[in-house]
Structures are given as structure tokens and as C-alpha cells.
C-alpha positions as CSV (number, residue, x, y, z in Angstrom):
1,X,99.9,79.8,45.9
2,X,97.2,78.0,48.1
3,X,95.0,76.4,45.6
4,X,93.4,73.9,48.2
5,X,92.7,76.5,50.7
6,X,90.9,78.7,47.9
7,X,88.8,75.6,46.8
8,X,87.8,74.9,50.3
9,X,86.7,78.5,51.0
10,X,84.3,78.0,48.2
11,X,82.7,75.0,50.0
12,X,81.9,73.1,46.8
13,X,80.8,69.5,46.3
14,X,83.1,67.0,44.5
15,X,82.8,67.8,40.6
16,X,84.7,67.0,37.6
17,X,85.4,70.7,37.4
18,X,87.5,70.9,40.5
19,X,91.0,70.3,38.5
20,X,90.0,72.9,36.0
21,X,88.9,75.2,38.6
22,X,92.3,74.9,40.6
23,X,94.4,75.3,37.3
24,X,92.4,78.6,36.4
25,X,93.0,80.0,40.0
26,X,96.7,79.1,39.7
27,X,96.7,81.4,36.9
28,X,94.7,84.4,38.9
29,X,96.8,83.9,41.8
30,X,99.9,83.9,39.7
31,X,99.4,87.2,37.8
32,X,102.0,89.5,39.0
33,X,102.0,92.4,41.2
34,X,98.7,91.4,42.3
35,X,97.2,89.6,45.0
36,X,93.6,87.5,45.2
37,X,91.0,87.8,48.0
38,X,87.5,86.0,48.5
39,X,85.0,87.6,50.8
40,X,81.5,87.9,51.6
41,X,80.8,91.6,50.8
42,X,78.9,92.2,54.2
43,X,81.7,90.1,56.3
44,X,84.7,91.5,57.8
45,X,86.3,88.1,57.4
46,X,88.4,86.8,54.5
47,X,87.3,83.3,53.2
48,X,90.8,83.5,51.2
49,X,93.3,86.0,51.0
50,X,96.5,85.3,49.0
51,X,99.9,85.0,51.1
52,X,101.3,87.2,48.1
53,X,99.4,90.3,49.9
54,X,102.5,90.1,52.2
55,X,104.8,90.8,49.3
56,X,102.8,94.0,48.2
57,X,102.1,95.4,51.5
58,X,105.0,94.6,53.6
59,X,103.0,93.3,56.6
60,X,103.0,89.7,57.6
61,X,100.7,87.4,56.0
62,X,99.0,86.4,59.4
63,X,97.8,89.9,60.3
64,X,95.6,89.8,57.2
65,X,94.6,85.8,57.6
66,X,93.7,86.7,61.1
67,X,92.0,90.1,61.3
68,X,90.7,90.1,57.6
69,X,89.2,93.1,56.0
70,X,89.6,95.2,59.2
71,X,93.0,95.0,58.8
72,X,93.3,95.9,55.4
73,X,91.1,99.0,56.4
74,X,93.5,100.1,58.9
75,X,96.5,100.3,56.4
76,X,94.3,101.9,53.6
77,X,94.2,105.8,53.6
78,X,91.5,106.9,55.8
79,X,90.3,109.4,52.9
80,X,89.8,106.3,50.9
81,X,88.1,104.2,52.9
82,X,84.5,105.8,52.3
83,X,85.1,106.2,48.6
84,X,85.9,102.5,48.2
85,X,82.9,101.3,50.1
86,X,80.5,103.6,48.4
87,X,81.8,102.6,45.0
88,X,81.5,98.8,45.6
89,X,78.1,99.4,47.3
90,X,77.0,101.6,44.2
91,X,78.3,98.8,41.9
92,X,76.8,95.9,43.8
93,X,73.4,97.8,44.3
94,X,72.7,96.6,40.3
95,X,72.4,93.3,41.5
96,X,69.5,93.8,44.0
97,X,67.1,94.7,41.4
98,X,68.2,91.8,39.0
99,X,70.1,88.8,40.7
100,X,70.0,87.2,37.5
101,X,72.8,89.1,36.5
102,X,74.8,86.5,38.6
103,X,74.7,84.2,36.0
104,X,76.8,86.5,33.9
105,X,80.3,87.6,35.3
106,X,79.5,91.1,36.6
107,X,82.5,93.3,36.7
108,X,83.5,95.7,39.8
109,X,86.4,98.3,39.3
110,X,87.5,100.4,42.4
111,X,90.5,102.6,42.8
112,X,92.2,101.9,46.1
113,X,95.4,102.2,47.8
114,X,97.7,100.5,50.8
115,X,99.9,102.4,53.3
116,X,103.3,100.0,52.9
117,X,104.9,99.2,56.4
118,X,107.6,101.3,55.4
119,X,105.2,104.6,55.1
120,X,105.1,104.6,51.3
121,X,101.9,105.0,49.6
122,X,100.9,102.3,47.1
123,X,98.0,102.9,44.7
124,X,95.9,99.9,43.8
125,X,93.2,98.9,41.6
126,X,90.6,96.3,42.7
127,X,88.9,94.5,40.3
128,X,86.3,92.0,41.2
129,X,83.4,89.4,40.0
130,X,80.6,88.4,42.0
131,X,80.3,84.7,42.2
132,X,77.2,84.1,44.5
133,X,74.9,85.6,47.2
134,X,73.1,84.5,50.0
135,X,69.2,85.3,50.0
136,X,67.3,87.6,52.8
137,X,66.3,90.7,53.5
138,X,69.7,92.2,53.1
139,X,71.6,90.0,50.5
140,X,75.1,89.5,51.1
141,X,77.5,88.9,47.9
142,X,80.4,86.4,47.5
143,X,82.9,88.9,45.8
144,X,86.2,87.4,44.1
145,X,88.7,90.6,43.9
146,X,92.3,90.9,42.4
147,X,94.3,93.8,43.8
148,X,96.8,95.0,41.5
149,X,99.9,97.4,42.4
150,X,99.4,100.2,39.9
151,X,103.1,101.4,40.4
152,X,104.7,97.8,40.1
153,X,102.3,96.9,37.0
154,X,103.5,100.3,35.3
155,X,102.7,100.4,31.5
156,X,101.1,96.7,31.8
157,X,98.3,97.6,34.2
158,X,95.6,97.6,31.7
159,X,96.8,94.1,30.4
160,X,96.7,92.9,34.0
161,X,93.1,94.3,34.6
162,X,92.0,92.7,31.3
163,X,93.7,89.2,32.4
164,X,92.3,89.5,35.7
165,X,88.7,89.9,34.3
166,X,89.2,87.1,32.0
167,X,90.5,84.7,34.6
168,X,87.9,85.7,37.0
169,X,85.2,85.2,34.5
170,X,86.5,81.7,33.9
171,X,86.3,81.1,37.5
172,X,83.0,82.3,37.5
173,X,81.6,79.9,34.7
174,X,83.3,76.9,36.3
175,X,81.5,77.9,39.6
176,X,77.9,78.1,38.0
177,X,79.1,74.7,36.2
178,X,79.4,73.4,39.7
179,X,76.2,74.5,41.2
180,X,73.6,73.9,38.2
181,X,70.5,73.8,40.0
182,X,71.2,77.0,42.3
183,X,71.9,78.8,38.9
184,X,68.8,77.6,37.1
185,X,66.4,78.7,39.8
186,X,68.1,82.3,39.1
187,X,67.3,82.1,35.5
188,X,63.7,80.8,36.0
189,X,62.8,82.7,38.9
190,X,62.8,85.8,36.9
191,X,60.4,84.3,34.2
192,X,57.5,84.5,36.9
193,X,55.1,87.4,36.4
194,X,54.2,89.8,39.1
195,X,51.2,87.9,40.3
196,X,53.1,84.5,40.2
197,X,55.7,85.9,42.2
198,X,53.1,87.2,45.0
199,X,52.0,83.5,45.0
200,X,55.3,81.9,45.2
201,X,56.3,83.8,48.1
202,X,53.0,82.9,50.0
203,X,53.6,79.3,48.9
204,X,57.3,79.6,50.5
205,X,55.5,81.1,53.7
206,X,53.4,77.6,53.8
207,X,50.0,78.9,52.6
208,X,48.0,76.2,50.8
209,X,45.9,77.2,47.7
210,X,42.7,77.8,49.7
211,X,44.5,80.4,52.1
212,X,46.1,81.9,49.0
213,X,42.9,82.7,47.3
214,X,41.7,83.9,50.2
215,X,44.5,86.2,51.0
216,X,44.5,87.5,47.5
217,X,40.9,87.7,47.1
218,X,41.0,85.4,43.8
219,X,39.5,82.5,42.8
220,X,40.9,79.1,43.7
221,X,41.1,77.8,40.4
222,X,43.0,81.1,39.6
223,X,45.4,79.9,42.2
224,X,45.7,76.5,40.7
225,X,46.6,77.9,37.3
226,X,49.2,80.2,38.8
227,X,50.9,77.3,40.5
228,X,51.0,75.1,37.7
229,X,52.5,78.0,35.8
230,X,55.0,78.5,38.4
231,X,55.9,74.8,38.5
232,X,56.4,74.8,34.8
233,X,58.5,77.5,34.7
234,X,61.0,76.5,37.6
235,X,60.9,73.0,36.2
236,X,59.9,71.5,39.5
237,X,58.0,68.4,39.5
238,X,56.3,68.7,42.9
239,X,55.5,71.5,45.7
240,X,58.7,70.6,47.9
241,X,60.9,70.8,44.8
242,X,59.3,74.3,43.8
243,X,59.4,75.5,47.7
244,X,63.5,74.3,47.5
245,X,64.3,76.4,44.3
246,X,62.4,79.4,45.4
247,X,64.6,79.2,48.5
248,X,67.5,79.3,46.0
249,X,66.8,82.7,45.2
250,X,65.6,84.2,48.3
């Protein structure tokens, strides 16, 4: 297990929770018949992949470390690649409409497989949780996954899945505790009304109150009232802090 590499991949600031996070990751990576991976959903690179992948797949660890998800795809049965991708996209799509769900441990579950280096077909279950996302026109999600070998797990498969979800949930909880301002912004943002969201977007775009009133054809005092409400809901003390918090979720 390479706990230090996993924590480094999360790019977290120093915190009292670092040791707890390391211990919890050790439990996840220590689950038998499995390996752990961390990646941004839209990226082809792993931020982290457990060396245990070599034991399950039969391929050298360096192949996964160097070539990332593209190598995993290369040893995945071709007829499954589209289905795996579609299932993940469908499950992650829920977050597009309600990113506040990130404050809870969102569970993803996909059936997969690997073609072992000896040619054997290895059925896998990929169970994941979403830790974070990068805002933008097309959001990308930070996904923590546990791949479990169905045959190796045998009758303990469901137990291992449940254990993986439980430990991933604990990692998710610690991750939020180590990013309190970011996740507070998620919760507060979804308290805004449609009109407040519209005004908040214009504030992010650099519009002052007078320009917002002109843009939306509303009274200046109405804009002022909405700005005060937005700042209160976001618990921001000034415009700069408000814009910073808005940028956390866009």
C-alpha cells in the first residue's frame, strides 16, 4: 500500500485529519480481492492506482501507472467498454442537476471485467463514490473506486462491496472535513432563489449593481436587496468573499 501517494494525489492541505485519512485508506486498500483507483472522470490519467492491480490483472503495475485508464481499457473486453462508460455517465449525471449531493456519499456501481495477462476473463465489480468536482461548462468529477474480483471474492462479494462503500463513505466524510469552506459553499448555494442565482452569475461576471439592474430591467434597490440576501445565505462578509464562494461551485 502506498498511503502517502494516495494522500498526495488528493492535494490536500495539512490537517489534523491527515492521519485518520491515511488509516482509513489503508483499510480500503487492504480489502482482499480488490484494488483502488482515484481519477478525474473526464481524464485518462490515474491520480492514484493501487499496486494490487498487478496481482489481479497479471500485468506489470508500471503499465497502469504510466498509461492510466487507457491501459485499463485496453485489457477490458471491447463489448463492455461502452456499457461501463454509459453506466458511469448515467449515474454521475444526477450530480449535474444537484451538485449539493456531493455533500453526501454518492454511490456508483458498475459491472466490469479484465482480460488477464494469461487470457482468462476476470469479472469485476467497480464500486465508487464521488469526492469532488471541478466547475465549468462541463464539470469533471473526482471518483474514488474499488475494483473487486468477482471470482476471488466468491460468496463474500456483497460483504466486500458493503465494506468498500462504508470505507469510501468515511474517506468522503474526512475529505469534506478537510475542505470545510468549499463544501459549505455547495450547501449555501442551493439556498439561492432563481432570481438570486441570476444575479449571482452577473456578480461573478463583474457587473456592479447598476449594470445588473439595467441588464435585468429591475430597480436598483431590488438588486441591492438580492445582493444582501445572497451574502447572508452564503455567509459572506463582503463582495470579494461572495465571489470566491460562488467560484467554488461554478
